[in-house]
N, CA and C atoms as an extended XYZ file, in Angstrom:
456
Properties=species:S:1:pos:R:3:atomname:S:1:resname:S:1:resid:I:1 pbc="F F F"
N       -56.225      -28.345      -67.867 N   MET     1
C       -56.885      -26.668      -68.017 CA  MET     1
C       -55.880      -25.774      -68.991 C   MET     1
N       -56.892      -25.617      -69.692 N   GLU     2
C       -56.512      -24.979      -70.964 CA  GLU     2
C       -55.803      -23.727      -71.277 C   GLU     2
N       -54.826      -22.944      -71.044 N   LYS     3
C       -54.061      -21.689      -71.123 CA  LYS     3
C       -54.838      -20.907      -71.550 C   LYS     3
N       -55.058      -19.364      -70.362 N   ALA     4
C       -55.938      -18.489      -71.371 CA  ALA     4
C       -55.004      -17.588      -72.383 C   ALA     4
N       -55.611      -17.429      -72.953 N   ASN     5
C       -55.109      -16.483      -74.094 CA  ASN     5
C       -55.656      -14.725      -74.139 C   ASN     5
N       -54.493      -14.272      -73.392 N   TRP     6
C       -54.712      -13.159      -73.055 CA  TRP     6
C       -54.061      -11.884      -74.442 C   TRP     6
N       -55.002      -11.518      -74.828 N   ASN     7
C       -54.574      -10.031      -75.512 CA  ASN     7
C       -54.822       -8.600      -74.447 C   ASN     7
N       -54.913       -7.371      -75.483 N   ALA     8
C       -54.719       -6.492      -74.642 CA  ALA     8
C       -56.010       -5.903      -74.061 C   ALA     8
N       -56.837       -6.111      -74.814 N   GLU     9
C       -58.743       -5.804      -74.392 CA  GLU     9
C       -58.517       -6.709      -73.139 C   GLU     9
N       -58.724       -8.374      -73.077 N   TYR    10
C       -58.814       -9.206      -72.277 CA  TYR    10
C       -58.028       -8.263      -70.661 C   TYR    10
N       -56.913       -7.963      -70.810 N   THR    11
C       -55.900       -7.873      -70.069 CA  THR    11
C       -56.284       -6.381      -69.302 C   THR    11
N       -56.943       -5.492      -70.107 N   ARG    12
C       -57.688       -4.523      -70.101 CA  ARG    12
C       -58.764       -4.470      -68.635 C   ARG    12
N       -59.703       -5.589      -69.566 N   ILE    13
C       -60.496       -5.699      -68.703 CA  ILE    13
C       -60.277       -6.365      -67.248 C   ILE    13
N       -59.778       -7.233      -67.450 N   LEU    14
C       -59.588       -7.675      -65.559 CA  LEU    14
C       -58.787       -6.819      -65.270 C   LEU    14
N       -57.604       -5.730      -65.236 N   CYS    15
C       -57.204       -5.128      -64.075 CA  CYS    15
C       -58.132       -4.214      -63.886 C   CYS    15
N       -59.599       -3.621      -65.168 N   GLU    16
C       -60.246       -2.659      -64.503 CA  GLU    16
C       -61.308       -3.340      -63.498 C   GLU    16
N       -61.824       -5.129      -63.371 N   ILE    17
C       -62.303       -5.250      -62.107 CA  ILE    17
C       -61.606       -5.722      -61.557 C   ILE    17
N       -60.012       -6.272      -61.434 N   CYS    18
C       -59.453       -6.383      -60.646 CA  CYS    18
C       -59.288       -5.104      -59.270 C   CYS    18
N       -59.071       -4.021      -60.180 N   LYS    19
C       -58.889       -2.384      -59.719 CA  LYS    19
C       -60.275       -2.214      -58.750 C   LYS    19
N       -61.155       -2.907      -59.253 N   GLU    20
C       -62.550       -2.482      -58.912 CA  GLU    20
C       -62.702       -3.461      -57.033 C   GLU    20
N       -62.422       -4.914      -57.153 N   GLU    21
C       -62.538       -5.583      -56.017 CA  GLU    21
C       -61.840       -5.396      -55.179 C   GLU    21
N       -60.362       -4.682      -55.899 N   THR    22
C       -59.081       -3.988      -54.314 CA  THR    22
C       -59.748       -2.889      -53.779 C   THR    22
N       -60.610       -1.995      -54.515 N   GLU    23
C       -61.238       -1.113      -54.052 CA  GLU    23
C       -62.253       -1.765      -52.783 C   GLU    23
N       -63.327       -2.446      -53.352 N   ALA    24
C       -64.138       -2.985      -52.823 CA  ALA    24
C       -63.386       -3.783      -50.940 C   ALA    24
N       -62.068       -3.759      -51.056 N   ASN    25
C       -61.634       -4.307      -49.895 CA  ASN    25
C       -61.899       -5.687      -50.454 C   ASN    25
N       -61.933       -6.372      -51.301 N   ASN    26
C       -61.574       -8.141      -51.393 CA  ASN    26
C       -60.106       -8.305      -51.998 C   ASN    26
N       -59.403       -7.611      -51.297 N   ARG    27
C       -57.391       -8.051      -51.725 CA  ARG    27
C       -57.048       -7.282      -50.283 C   ARG    27
N       -57.287       -8.590      -49.558 N   PRO    28
C       -56.676       -8.069      -48.052 CA  PRO    28
C       -55.290       -7.907      -47.738 C   PRO    28
N       -54.780       -8.866      -48.365 N   LEU    29
C       -53.592       -9.140      -48.395 CA  LEU    29
C       -52.281       -8.950      -49.858 C   LEU    29
N       -52.011      -10.258      -50.105 N   GLY    30
C       -51.306       -9.318      -51.393 CA  GLY    30
C       -52.021       -9.884      -52.804 C   GLY    30
N       -53.323      -10.642      -52.650 N   CYS    31
C       -54.126      -10.973      -53.516 CA  CYS    31
C       -55.191      -10.863      -53.191 C   CYS    31
N       -56.152      -11.050      -54.333 N   LEU    32
C       -57.669      -11.335      -54.135 CA  LEU    32
C       -57.961      -12.306      -53.228 C   LEU    32
N       -59.117      -12.342      -52.433 N   ASP    33
C       -59.551      -13.065      -51.049 CA  ASP    33
C       -60.706      -13.893      -52.318 C   ASP    33
N       -61.174      -15.032      -51.568 N   ARG    34
C       -61.795      -15.880      -52.303 CA  ARG    34
C       -63.328      -15.057      -53.231 C   ARG    34
N       -63.754      -14.612      -52.530 N   LYS    35
C       -64.999      -13.301      -52.765 CA  LYS    35
C       -64.239      -12.350      -53.982 C   LYS    35
N       -63.286      -12.298      -53.818 N   GLY    36
C       -62.776      -11.040      -55.280 CA  GLY    36
C       -62.628      -11.895      -56.294 C   GLY    36
N       -62.177      -13.131      -56.021 N   TYR    37
C       -62.083      -13.912      -57.556 CA  TYR    37
C       -63.069      -14.330      -57.604 C   TYR    37
N       -64.088      -14.806      -57.111 N   LYS    38
C       -64.937      -15.462      -57.486 CA  LYS    38
C       -66.249      -13.897      -58.306 C   LYS    38
N       -66.449      -13.032      -57.712 N   ASN    39
C       -66.487      -11.483      -58.436 CA  ASN    39
C       -66.316      -11.313      -59.732 C   ASN    39
N       -64.636      -12.103      -59.884 N   LEU    40
C       -63.731      -11.355      -60.937 CA  LEU    40
C       -64.162      -12.461      -62.078 C   LEU    40
N       -64.393      -13.676      -61.632 N   GLU    41
C       -64.539      -15.037      -62.738 CA  GLU    41
C       -65.894      -14.622      -63.331 C   GLU    41
N       -66.972      -14.315      -62.630 N   GLU    42
C       -68.477      -13.378      -62.626 CA  GLU    42
C       -68.603      -12.624      -63.772 C   GLU    42
N       -68.068      -11.632      -63.443 N   LYS    43
C       -67.727      -10.096      -64.451 CA  LYS    43
C       -67.153      -10.128      -65.922 C   LYS    43
N       -65.808      -11.590      -65.389 N   PHE    44
C       -65.148      -11.275      -67.063 CA  PHE    44
C       -65.823      -12.454      -67.695 C   PHE    44
N       -66.751      -13.046      -66.988 N   PHE    45
C       -67.422      -13.843      -68.251 CA  PHE    45
C       -68.681      -13.296      -68.496 C   PHE    45
N       -69.423      -12.340      -67.971 N   LYS    46
C       -70.525      -11.518      -68.253 CA  LYS    46
C       -69.891      -10.810      -69.282 C   LYS    46
N       -68.842       -9.748      -69.037 N   GLN    47
C       -68.312       -8.713      -70.534 CA  GLN    47
C       -68.346      -10.118      -71.026 C   GLN    47
N       -67.586      -11.093      -71.341 N   TYR    48
C       -66.831      -11.294      -72.748 CA  TYR    48
C       -67.126      -12.535      -72.755 C   TYR    48
N       -67.583      -13.514      -71.810 N   GLY    49
C       -68.233      -14.910      -72.514 CA  GLY    49
C       -67.477      -15.593      -72.492 C   GLY    49
N       -66.412      -15.565      -71.757 N   GLN    50
C       -64.790      -16.653      -71.761 CA  GLN    50
C       -64.546      -17.539      -70.359 C   GLN    50
N       -64.776      -18.367      -70.126 N   LYS    51
C       -64.992      -19.251      -68.591 CA  LYS    51
C       -63.306      -19.304      -68.169 C   LYS    51
N       -62.774      -18.048      -67.065 N   LEU    52
C       -61.752      -18.584      -66.587 CA  LEU    52
C       -61.885      -19.025      -65.389 C   LEU    52
N       -61.210      -20.159      -64.664 N   VAL    53
C       -60.861      -20.253      -63.653 CA  VAL    53
C       -60.682      -19.817      -62.624 C   VAL    53
N       -59.562      -19.627      -60.692 N   LYS    54
C       -59.155      -19.023      -60.369 CA  LYS    54
C       -57.621      -19.072      -61.076 C   LYS    54
N       -57.225      -20.443      -60.829 N   LYS    55
C       -55.965      -20.218      -61.481 CA  LYS    55
C       -55.169      -19.711      -62.797 C   LYS    55
N       -56.357      -19.206      -63.709 N   GLN    56
C       -55.638      -19.142      -64.955 CA  GLN    56
C       -56.066      -17.263      -64.410 C   GLN    56
N       -56.809      -16.428      -63.638 N   LEU    57
C       -56.721      -15.105      -63.177 CA  LEU    57
C       -55.774      -15.246      -62.163 C   LEU    57
N       -55.408      -16.216      -61.326 N   LYS    58
C       -54.111      -15.696      -60.850 CA  LYS    58
C       -52.957      -15.497      -60.927 C   LYS    58
N       -52.746      -16.506      -62.468 N   ASN    59
C       -51.150      -16.893      -63.205 CA  ASN    59
C       -50.961      -15.192      -63.540 C   ASN    59
N       -52.448      -14.860      -64.491 N   LYS    60
C       -52.103      -13.374      -64.959 CA  LYS    60
C       -51.494      -12.587      -63.859 C   LYS    60
N       -52.458      -12.273      -62.917 N   TRP    61
C       -52.790      -11.859      -61.712 CA  TRP    61
C       -51.016      -11.435      -61.065 C   TRP    61
N       -50.364      -13.007      -61.243 N   ASP    62
C       -48.812      -12.739      -60.977 CA  ASP    62
C       -47.966      -12.046      -61.995 C   ASP    62
N       -48.267      -12.258      -63.063 N   LEU    63
C       -47.362      -11.981      -64.796 CA  LEU    63
C       -47.369       -9.976      -63.758 C   LEU    63
N       -48.554       -9.847      -63.985 N   LEU    64
C       -48.973       -7.819      -64.175 CA  LEU    64
C       -48.457       -7.584      -63.041 C   LEU    64
N       -48.287       -8.380      -61.608 N   LYS    65
C       -47.538       -7.787      -60.341 CA  LYS    65
C       -46.039       -7.991      -60.917 C   LYS    65
N       -45.706       -8.823      -61.545 N   LYS    66
C       -44.149       -8.995      -61.359 CA  LYS    66
C       -43.661       -7.613      -62.549 C   LYS    66
N       -44.115       -7.885      -63.506 N   GLU    67
C       -44.045       -6.814      -64.663 CA  GLU    67
C       -44.051       -5.179      -63.292 C   GLU    67
N       -45.155       -4.936      -62.881 N   TYR    68
C       -45.457       -3.501      -62.085 CA  TYR    68
C       -44.200       -3.688      -61.240 C   TYR    68
N       -44.101       -4.827      -60.471 N   THR    69
C       -42.703       -4.624      -59.781 CA  THR    69
C       -41.398       -4.328      -60.474 C   THR    69
N       -40.878       -4.972      -61.516 N   GLU    70
C       -39.859       -4.307      -62.638 CA  GLU    70
C       -39.751       -2.854      -63.032 C   GLU    70
N       -41.649       -2.243      -63.060 N   PHE    71
C       -41.438       -0.501      -63.981 CA  PHE    71
C       -41.526       -0.422      -62.290 C   PHE    71
N       -41.348       -0.335      -61.688 N   MET    72
C       -41.418        0.676      -60.149 CA  MET    72
C       -39.979        0.483      -59.634 C   MET    72
N       -39.034       -0.342      -59.926 N   VAL    73
C       -37.415       -0.556      -59.585 CA  VAL    73
C       -37.428        0.766      -60.476 C   VAL    73
N       -37.849        1.150      -62.136 N   LEU    74
C       -36.932        2.307      -62.807 CA  LEU    74
C       -37.754        3.127      -62.424 C   LEU    74
N       -38.826        3.399      -62.085 N   LYS    75
C       -39.887        4.640      -61.888 CA  LYS    75
C       -38.951        5.367      -60.506 C   LYS    75
N       -39.060        4.258      -58.957 N   ASN    76
C       -38.041        4.585      -58.287 CA  ASN    76
C       -36.861        5.181      -58.029 C   ASN    76
N       -36.560        4.317      -59.211 N   GLY    77
C       -34.729        4.717      -59.225 CA  GLY    77
C       -34.399        5.812      -60.068 C   GLY    77
N       -35.437        6.356      -60.550 N   ALA    78
C       -35.109        7.507      -61.394 CA  ALA    78
C       -35.282        8.331      -60.670 C   ALA    78
N       -35.099        9.087      -59.602 N   SER    79
C       -35.438       10.224      -58.770 CA  SER    79
C       -34.820       11.477      -59.447 C   SER    79
N       -34.768       12.367      -59.461 N   GLY    80
C       -34.395       13.895      -60.019 CA  GLY    80
C       -34.930       13.837      -61.782 C   GLY    80
N       -35.286       12.961      -61.900 N   LEU    81
C       -35.802       12.972      -63.618 CA  LEU    81
C       -36.809       13.147      -63.689 C   LEU    81
N       -37.720       13.326      -64.775 N   GLY    82
C       -38.876       14.474      -65.592 CA  GLY    82
C       -39.796       12.978      -65.159 C   GLY    82
N       -41.353       12.799      -65.308 N   TRP    83
C       -42.523       11.758      -65.407 CA  TRP    83
C       -43.479       12.696      -66.651 C   TRP    83
N       -43.908       11.451      -67.454 N   ASN    84
C       -44.594       12.032      -68.703 CA  ASN    84
C       -45.948       11.026      -68.057 C   ASN    84
N       -46.428       11.933      -67.217 N   ASP    85
C       -47.896       11.141      -67.074 CA  ASP    85
C       -48.642       10.468      -68.493 C   ASP    85
N       -48.760       11.089      -69.158 N   ALA    86
C       -49.738       10.972      -70.682 CA  ALA    86
C       -49.134        9.408      -71.087 C   ALA    86
N       -47.745        9.370      -71.161 N   MET    87
C       -46.799        7.760      -71.810 CA  MET    87
C       -47.062        6.983      -70.287 C   MET    87
N       -47.112        7.579      -68.787 N   SER    88
C       -46.455        6.485      -67.927 CA  SER    88
C       -45.170        6.260      -67.619 C   SER    88
N       -44.013        7.065      -67.879 N   THR    89
C       -42.612        7.090      -68.134 CA  THR    89
C       -42.103        7.739      -67.454 C   THR    89
N       -40.917        7.884      -67.623 N   ILE    90
C       -39.849        8.733      -66.781 CA  ILE    90
C       -39.133        9.465      -68.282 C   ILE    90
N       -38.881       10.777      -67.886 N   VAL    91
C       -38.223       11.457      -69.085 CA  VAL    91
C       -36.418       11.805      -69.096 C   VAL    91
N       -36.000       11.166      -69.824 N   ALA    92
C       -34.362       10.998      -69.181 CA  ALA    92
C       -33.925       11.599      -70.467 C   ALA    92
N       -32.726       11.400      -70.790 N   ASP    93
C       -31.612       11.960      -72.001 CA  ASP    93
C       -31.039       10.560      -72.003 C   ASP    93
N       -31.123       10.333      -73.804 N   ASP    94
C       -30.157        9.280      -74.058 CA  ASP    94
C       -28.898        8.445      -72.939 C   ASP    94
N       -27.968        9.166      -72.856 N   ASP    95
C       -27.125        8.803      -72.094 CA  ASP    95
C       -27.441        8.316      -70.756 C   ASP    95
N       -28.870        9.037      -69.911 N   TRP    96
C       -29.118        8.018      -68.511 CA  TRP    96
C       -29.566        7.504      -69.110 C   TRP    96
N       -30.307        6.950      -70.447 N   TRP    97
C       -30.822        5.613      -70.875 CA  TRP    97
C       -30.016        4.771      -70.966 C   TRP    97
N       -28.914        5.091      -71.936 N   ASN    98
C       -27.807        4.153      -72.268 CA  ASN    98
C       -27.572        3.607      -70.803 C   ASN    98
N       -27.005        3.904      -70.013 N   ASN    99
C       -26.254        3.750      -68.428 CA  ASN    99
C       -26.984        2.790      -68.044 C   ASN    99
N       -28.441        2.804      -67.787 N   HIS   100
C       -29.086        2.281      -66.747 CA  HIS   100
C       -29.639        0.997      -67.476 C   HIS   100
N       -29.587        0.919      -69.192 N   LEU   101
C       -29.796       -0.096      -69.593 CA  LEU   101
C       -28.548       -1.143      -69.790 C   LEU   101
N       -27.405       -0.518      -69.339 N   GLN   102
C       -26.493       -1.617      -68.990 CA  GLN   102
C       -26.411       -2.279      -67.741 C   GLN   102
N       -27.715       -2.105      -66.847 N   LYS   103
C       -27.565       -2.398      -65.400 CA  LYS   103
C       -28.871       -3.337      -65.650 C   LYS   103
N       -29.723       -2.446      -66.161 N   TYR   104
C       -31.123       -3.366      -66.615 CA  TYR   104
C       -31.629       -3.465      -67.954 C   TYR   104
N       -30.934       -4.006      -68.072 N   PRO   105
C       -31.717       -4.193      -70.031 CA  PRO   105
C       -33.141       -4.437      -70.254 C   PRO   105
N       -33.961       -5.225      -68.843 N   LYS   106
C       -35.112       -5.333      -69.291 CA  LYS   106
C       -36.571       -4.016      -69.293 C   LYS   106
N       -35.615       -2.966      -68.661 N   HIS   107
C       -36.522       -1.685      -68.758 CA  HIS   107
C       -35.808       -1.306      -70.219 C   HIS   107
N       -35.674       -1.610      -71.392 N   ALA   108
C       -35.840       -0.979      -72.693 CA  ALA   108
C       -36.741       -0.929      -73.330 C   ALA   108
N       -37.960       -2.056      -72.859 N   LYS   109
C       -39.269       -1.661      -72.821 CA  LYS   109
C       -40.302       -0.703      -72.516 C   LYS   109
N       -39.791       -0.219      -71.754 N   TRP   110
C       -40.193        1.302      -71.054 CA  TRP   110
C       -39.445        2.548      -71.555 C   TRP   110
N       -38.318        2.670      -72.000 N   LYS   111
C       -38.077        3.352      -72.592 CA  LYS   111
C       -39.395        4.623      -73.049 C   LYS   111
N       -40.217        4.042      -74.071 N   THR   112
C       -41.037        5.457      -74.292 CA  THR   112
C       -42.419        5.207      -73.696 C   THR   112
N       -42.753        4.022      -72.938 N   ARG   113
C       -44.033        4.124      -73.123 CA  ARG   113
C       -44.005        3.032      -71.362 C   ARG   113
N       -44.905        3.762      -70.739 N   GLY   114
C       -45.151        2.343      -69.787 CA  GLY   114
C       -45.878        1.663      -69.411 C   GLY   114
N       -45.983        0.618      -68.651 N   PRO   115
C       -46.896       -0.568      -68.760 CA  PRO   115
C       -48.148       -0.227      -69.168 C   PRO   115
N       -48.838       -0.951      -69.919 N   ALA   116
C       -50.216       -0.523      -70.080 CA  ALA   116
C       -51.117       -1.236      -68.497 C   ALA   116
N       -52.225        0.180      -68.294 N   ASN   117
C       -52.774       -0.544      -67.276 CA  ASN   117
C       -52.402       -0.157      -66.007 C   ASN   117
N       -50.986        1.124      -65.942 N   LEU   118
C       -50.972        0.956      -64.872 CA  LEU   118
C       -51.242        2.024      -63.653 C   LEU   118
N       -52.806        2.669      -64.601 N   LYS   119
C       -53.237        3.628      -63.100 CA  LYS   119
C       -54.162        2.305      -62.554 C   LYS   119
N       -54.261        1.077      -62.878 N   GLU   120
C       -55.230        0.141      -62.566 CA  GLU   120
C       -53.971       -0.615      -61.475 C   GLU   120
N       -53.098       -0.758      -62.427 N   MET   121
C       -52.474       -1.418      -61.438 CA  MET   121
C       -51.763       -0.990      -59.846 C   MET   121
N       -51.619        0.311      -59.887 N   ASP   122
C       -51.116        1.115      -58.723 CA  ASP   122
C       -51.901        0.891      -57.786 C   ASP   122
N       -53.265        0.921      -57.916 N   VAL   123
C       -54.564        0.178      -57.322 CA  VAL   123
C       -54.210       -1.549      -56.695 C   VAL   123
N       -54.316       -2.316      -57.665 N   MET   124
C       -54.017       -4.053      -57.261 CA  MET   124
C       -52.906       -4.239      -56.827 C   MET   124
N       -51.752       -3.233      -56.735 N   PHE   125
C       -50.593       -3.619      -56.067 CA  PHE   125
C       -49.894       -2.942      -55.100 C   PHE   125
N       -50.679       -1.751      -54.606 N   ASP   126
C       -50.182       -0.844      -53.798 CA  ASP   126
C       -50.048       -1.763      -52.847 C   ASP   126
N       -48.771       -1.104      -51.802 N   LYS   127
C       -48.137       -1.678      -50.964 CA  LYS   127
C       -48.478       -2.837      -50.515 C   LYS   127
N       -48.296       -3.904      -52.002 N   THR   128
C       -47.837       -5.259      -52.040 CA  THR   128
C       -46.738       -5.826      -52.620 C   THR   128
N       -45.911       -4.697      -53.147 N   HIS   129
C       -45.038       -5.123      -54.249 CA  HIS   129
C       -43.346       -4.343      -53.196 C   HIS   129
N       -42.742       -5.201      -53.535 N   VAL   130
C       -41.435       -5.152      -53.423 CA  VAL   130
C       -40.167       -4.879      -54.063 C   VAL   130
N       -39.410       -3.614      -54.184 N   THR   131
C       -38.270       -3.412      -55.146 CA  THR   131
C       -37.329       -3.352      -54.422 C   THR   131
N       -36.960       -3.366      -53.084 N   GLY   132
C       -36.001       -3.455      -52.366 CA  GLY   132
C       -35.417       -1.856      -52.192 C   GLY   132
N       -35.780       -0.961      -52.608 N   ALA   133
C       -35.461        0.400      -52.266 CA  ALA   133
C       -35.515        0.811      -51.431 C   ALA   133
N       -36.569        0.185      -50.027 N   THR   134
C       -36.836        0.696      -48.774 CA  THR   134
C       -36.869       -1.009      -48.127 C   THR   134
N       -35.873       -1.100      -47.150 N   ALA   135
C       -35.938       -2.152      -46.213 CA  ALA   135
C       -35.299       -1.795      -45.533 C   ALA   135
N       -35.198       -2.996      -44.113 N   SER   136
C       -34.492       -2.754      -42.449 CA  SER   136
C       -34.862       -4.074      -41.952 C   SER   136
N       -33.251       -4.492      -41.549 N   ILE   137
C       -33.807       -5.759      -41.155 CA  ILE   137
C       -33.722       -5.739      -39.231 C   ILE   137
N       -34.742       -6.090      -38.634 N   PRO   138
C       -35.159       -6.458      -37.116 CA  PRO   138
C       -33.701       -6.032      -36.425 C   PRO   138
N       -33.899       -5.207      -35.476 N   GLY   139
C       -32.639       -4.920      -34.349 CA  GLY   139
C       -32.178       -3.862      -35.179 C   GLY   139
N       -31.642       -3.599      -36.357 N   GLU   140
C       -30.859       -2.967      -36.766 CA  GLU   140
C       -31.431       -1.170      -36.823 C   GLU   140
N       -30.944       -0.362      -35.918 N   LEU   141
C       -30.692        0.751      -36.051 CA  LEU   141
C       -30.666        1.811      -37.328 C   LEU   141
N       -31.546        2.628      -37.478 N   SER   142
C       -31.418        3.785      -38.552 CA  SER   142
C       -29.996        4.581      -38.241 C   SER   142
N       -29.385        5.337      -39.406 N   GLY   143
C       -27.999        5.905      -39.799 CA  GLY   143
C       -28.659        7.003      -38.056 C   GLY   143
N       -30.263        7.793      -38.358 N   SER   144
C       -30.122        8.990      -37.322 CA  SER   144
C       -30.045        8.283      -35.784 C   SER   144
N       -30.468        7.357      -35.544 N   ASP   145
C       -30.466        6.666      -34.262 CA  ASP   145
C       -29.571        5.867      -33.769 C   ASP   145
N       -28.561        5.952      -34.380 N   GLU   146
C       -26.875        5.338      -34.640 CA  GLU   146
C       -26.110        6.887      -33.950 C   GLU   146
N       -26.699        7.600      -34.719 N   ASP   147
C       -25.924        8.984      -34.559 CA  ASP   147
C       -26.251        9.276      -32.834 C   ASP   147
N       -27.644        9.332      -32.577 N   GLU   148
C       -28.039        9.299      -31.216 CA  GLU   148
C       -27.452        8.567      -30.130 C   GLU   148
N       -27.208        7.445      -30.675 N   ASP   149
C       -26.552        6.540      -29.505 CA  ASP   149
C       -25.223        7.102      -29.292 C   ASP   149
N       -23.769        7.649      -30.582 N   GLU   150
C       -23.058        7.563      -30.304 CA  GLU   150
C       -23.381        8.739      -29.058 C   GLU   150
N       -23.830        9.934      -28.701 N   ASP   151
C       -23.616       10.761      -27.883 CA  ASP   151
C       -23.913       11.141      -26.482 C   ASP   151
N       -24.731        9.291      -26.385 N   VAL   152
C       -24.543        9.123      -25.337 CA  VAL   152
C       -23.813        8.685      -24.412 C   VAL   152
């Protein structure tokens, strides 16, 4: 199987189609189901005349999800800062960025602009990415539950 060549336009179209398929409930879990991939293959071929197979499309999906997850670590960790909706990135001064980039150097690419197709990826990956911002261990109580137990 030949490696797919993804340019910005192909990626934009892929994200638009994946968003449509997600909204059509063809992503019951973390990725598209059989029907979703079949529709994606057909729609992509119809628009661009390039035949891609599920594995090529899934590889790109996985790369986009990784990028989205990395970006959400930045966005969710930037509480108290501003947000530039037009550029899809946070608004912070150079000191904040310098300190942040020492810990997360990969985030440098999003200092002036967030990922392309972010609005589509918000739909594609809604509730399917893990950033570590929230987590629980089965059997452990949250802080408020522990406080209540101490009063008993």
